[in-house]
C-alpha positions in Angstrom: 100.4 202.8 96.7 100.3 202.5 92.8 103.8 201.1 92.0 104.0 203.7 89.3 103.5 206.1 92.3 106.3 204.6 94.3 108.1 205.2 91.4 108.1 209.0 91.2 108.1 209.2 95.0 111.2 207.2 95.5 113.1 207.5 93.1 116.1 209.4 94.5 116.0 207.1 97.8 116.1 204.0 95.4 119.0 204.9 93.3 121.8 206.9 94.0 122.3 209.9 91.6 125.4 211.0 90.0 127.2 212.3 86.8 126.7 208.7 85.7 123.5 207.6 87.5 119.8 207.7 86.6 117.9 211.1 87.4 114.2 211.8 89.3 111.4 209.7 87.3 110.5 211.2 84.5 113.8 212.2 83.5 115.5 211.1 80.4 117.8 207.7 80.6 121.4 208.7 81.9 123.9 207.9 78.7 126.7 206.7 80.1 126.0 203.1 81.1 124.7 200.9 78.3 124.4 202.1 74.3 121.2 200.8 72.8 118.7 202.5 70.0 116.3 203.9 72.1 118.8 205.6 74.4 119.9 208.3 71.7 116.6 209.4 70.6 113.7 211.3 72.5 110.7 209.5 70.8 109.4 206.9 72.7 110.5 203.1 72.7 107.5 201.4 70.6 106.5 198.2 72.3 103.5 196.2 70.4 102.5 192.7 72.8 101.2 190.3 70.1 97.7 188.6 72.2 95.4 185.9 70.7 92.8 183.4 72.1 94.4 181.0 74.4 97.2 183.0 75.6 99.0 182.7 78.6 98.4 186.0 80.9 102.0 185.6 83.0 103.9 185.2 79.7 102.8 189.0 78.7 102.3 190.1 82.0 105.4 190.2 82.8 107.3 192.5 80.3 104.3 194.8 80.2 104.8 194.8 83.9 108.8 195.8 83.6 108.0 198.6 80.9 105.3 200.0 82.6 107.8 200.8 85.4 110.4 202.1 83.1 108.1 204.2 81.2 107.7 206.4 83.5 111.1 207.7 82.6 112.0 206.1 79.2 109.5 206.8 77.9 108.1 203.6 76.3 104.2 203.3 74.3 102.8 200.1 74.8 100.3 198.5 72.7 98.3 195.4 72.5 98.0 194.0 68.8 96.6 191.1 67.2 97.3 190.0 63.8 94.0 190.1 62.7 93.4 193.9 63.9 91.2 195.1 66.6 89.4 192.5 68.1 88.5 191.0 71.7 91.0 188.3 72.6 90.0 185.6 75.3 93.1 184.4 77.4 94.1 181.1 78.9 92.3 182.0 82.2 89.2 183.7 80.3 90.1 186.9 80.8 88.6 189.2 78.0 90.9 192.1 76.7 90.2 194.2 73.9 93.1 195.3 71.5 91.9 198.4 69.7 95.1 199.0 67.6 95.4 197.9 64.1 98.5 195.5 63.3 101.3 198.2 62.2 104.7 196.3 62.8 106.3 199.3 60.7 105.1 201.6 64.0 107.2 199.6 66.2 110.6 199.1 67.8 109.9 195.7 69.4 107.3 193.0 69.1 106.7 190.8 71.9 105.3 187.5 71.5 104.2 185.3 74.3 103.2 182.1 74.6 99.8 179.9 74.9 100.6 176.4 76.7 101.9 174.0 74.2 100.7 170.8 72.4 97.3 170.0 70.8 94.6 172.1 71.8 96.4 175.0 73.0 96.1 178.8 72.1 99.7 178.4 70.9 99.3 175.3 68.4 95.8 176.6 66.8 97.3 179.9 65.8 100.1 177.5 64.5 97.5 175.7 62.5 95.7 178.8 61.3 98.7 180.0 60.0 98.0 184.0 60.1 99.8 185.3 62.8 103.3 183.1 61.9 103.0 184.8 58.2 102.4 188.6 59.7 105.4 187.9 61.9 107.4 186.5 59.1 106.5 189.7 56.9 107.1 192.1 59.9 110.8 191.5 59.8 112.8 194.6 58.9 115.8 196.5 59.8 115.5 198.1 63.1 112.7 196.0 64.4 113.5 193.6 67.4 111.6 190.5 67.6 111.1 189.2 71.2 109.6 186.1 72.4 108.7 184.8 76.1 108.2 180.9 76.9 106.4 179.0 74.1 105.7 182.1 72.3 109.1 181.5 70.5 107.6 178.5 68.4 105.6 181.5 66.8 108.7 182.6 65.6 109.7 179.3 64.5 106.6 178.5 62.6 107.7 182.0 61.0 110.9 180.4 60.0 112.8 183.3 62.4 114.5 181.2 64.9 116.3 178.8 62.0 120.0 179.0 62.4 119.6 181.3 65.1 120.6 181.1 68.8 117.0 181.2 70.7 115.5 179.2 73.8 111.9 178.2 75.0 110.0 176.4 77.8 111.8 173.3 78.3 108.9 170.9 77.1 109.2 172.8 73.7 113.1 172.3 73.5 113.3 169.1 71.3 110.7 170.8 68.8 112.5 174.0 68.3 115.4 172.3 68.1 114.1 169.8 65.2 112.7 173.1 63.4 116.0 174.0 62.9 116.3 176.5 65.8 120.1 176.5 68.0 119.0 175.9 71.1 121.7 177.1 73.6 121.8 177.5 77.5 120.1 180.8 79.6 117.4 182.1 80.6 117.9 184.9 78.4 119.1 184.3 74.5 120.5 187.6 73.2 120.7 187.0 69.2 120.7 190.9 68.2 117.0 191.5 66.6 115.9 188.3 68.2 115.7 187.8 72.1 114.2 184.8 73.6 113.5 183.5 76.9 112.7 180.3 78.9 109.3 179.3 80.3 106.8 181.8 82.3 108.4 184.0 84.9 111.2 184.4 82.5 109.5 187.3 80.9 110.2 189.4 83.6 113.9 188.5 83.0 113.4 189.4 79.3 111.9 192.4 80.0 114.7 193.3 82.8 117.0 192.7 79.7 115.9 194.7 77.4 115.5 197.4 80.1 119.3 197.1 80.2 119.8 197.2 76.6 117.9 200.1 75.9 118.1 202.1 79.0 121.1 200.9 81.5 122.0 199.4 84.0 120.9 201.6 86.5 117.3 201.5 85.2 117.1 197.6 85.0 118.1 197.5 89.0 115.7 199.9 90.0 112.8 198.0 87.9 114.0 195.4 89.7 113.6 197.6 93.2 110.4 198.3 92.4 108.8 195.0 91.5 111.0 193.1 94.4 112.2 191.0 91.9 115.6 189.7 91.8 116.9 188.4 87.9 117.4 184.4 87.4 119.4 182.8 85.4 122.1 183.4 82.8 121.8 186.1 79.8 123.1 184.2 76.7 124.7 187.0 74.3 125.8 186.6 70.5 128.0 189.0 68.3 124.8 190.3 67.3 124.0 191.9 70.5 124.7 196.1 70.8 
């Protein structure tokens, strides 16, 4: 059975329905457990996931899968984008993904930046050297926009100057470089500094997605997503005073 069908058919059994609980799939999120900007409005949470040649599949698939589950009740609108506009991206494993949407950070509530390996010859390093994506990310910043990065994707935000002086994290092999570039590297599988949320390596992207679901839609919805995924969150979420 497709996981989204499972979510619809088992919503009542998987999550207790109560005054402060979550209703059947397709219903809006409960208002009682965790406040967040997306919870106080009826329009979808608009998530733009940035792709580029050499991007690592697991880095973007984790958050995409989490938000895809929650989108049945959220709602959530997910879009693949590139800094170059509509084009086909070739991932690290050679998969071709067509990105049809234009680069439009003004129409996003959340931008997710996945990693693409690390070091000379990696997709990530090529994007840093090319400069277009770091520049686009730097220019995208505005009040109300949340930037998130998975694994070495944090180094693209670092190249954009976004992590300088901010609590953040990345894959363990890049932490020294992140620190040298001005990032305030702290412990935690997920690091939430308000409008900047980063996480450690690879599978940490699932934890980042689940944490953001908790921020926007509450504890019950995040637990429900865990149950559908058959995944138990790992590690600690480090939160700053900027976190809602």
